[in-house]
C-alpha positions, 0 to 999 in steps of 0.5 A: 613607664612613669608609674613604673618608675615611681613605684620603684622609688616608693619601694626603695624609700620603704626599705631604705637602710644604711647607705653603702660604702663606696667600696660596696658600690663599686663591688655592686657595679662590678657585679652588674657589669659581670652579669650583663657580660655573662648574659650577653655571652650566653645569648650569643652561645644560644644563637650560635647553637642553631647557626644565628647571631644574636641580632639575627635572633632578635630580628626573628623573635620580632618577626614571630610576633607578627607585628615586625616593622624594619624601621621601628625595629631599627629605631628601637634597637638604636640601629640603622635601617641598613643594618636591619636590611642586611640582617633580613637578607641573611635570614632570607638567604638562610631560608629562615624567613620569607618576604611578601608584599603587605596586604594593607600597604603594597609599598611595605613588605611583610616578613614571616618565619618559614617552617625551618625558621619556626623549628629554629625558634623552637630549638632556641626556646627549648634551650632557653627553657633548660637554662631557666630551669637549671639556673633560675629555678634552683635559686632561693625564691626570697633571694630572687624576689629581692634581686628583682625588686632591687633590680627595678629600683636600680633600672629606675635610677639609671634610666633617669640618668639616661634621659636628656637634661630637658626632660628632667624639667618636665 
C-alpha cells in the first residue's frame, strides 16, 4: 500500500499545475459524492435484478473465490459477525449457497455456491459486463486514463486522512 501511495504522490507532483479555487474544489467534491451515490444505486439495481441485496452479492462474490471466511469478511467490511451470519442464512434459505464442515478444521464451516448460485453470479457478471461495454468502453481513452490517475492521487490523499494520528508519526 505504501508503494502505491508514494507512486500516486510522485505522479501528482510531476503534473502539478495551478491550484484549484475553493469553488472548483467544492464542485469536484460534489461530483465525487454524486458518482459514489450513482455507483451504489447501480450496484443495488444489479443485485435486485437477480433477487439479491448488495450485501448478499458481496458475500456471494467472496464465497465464489473459495477463500471466504465469515469473520475476516466481517472485519474487512467493518460489519459484525452477526450481520454476516444473517446474510449467510438468507443465502442458504434461497438455495444459493451450501455449508459443509471444513476439511482442514472441523470447527469451521466451508461455504460454496450451489448450481443456482453460480447461475445468479453468471447473470450478475453478464449485466455488469453490459454496463461496462455501454458506459465505460464508449468513453475517451485519454480522459479515462487521466481520471484514473487523478483517482489514484485523490485516493492516496484521502486514505492518509483516514489513518489514525499515531500512524502519521511512523
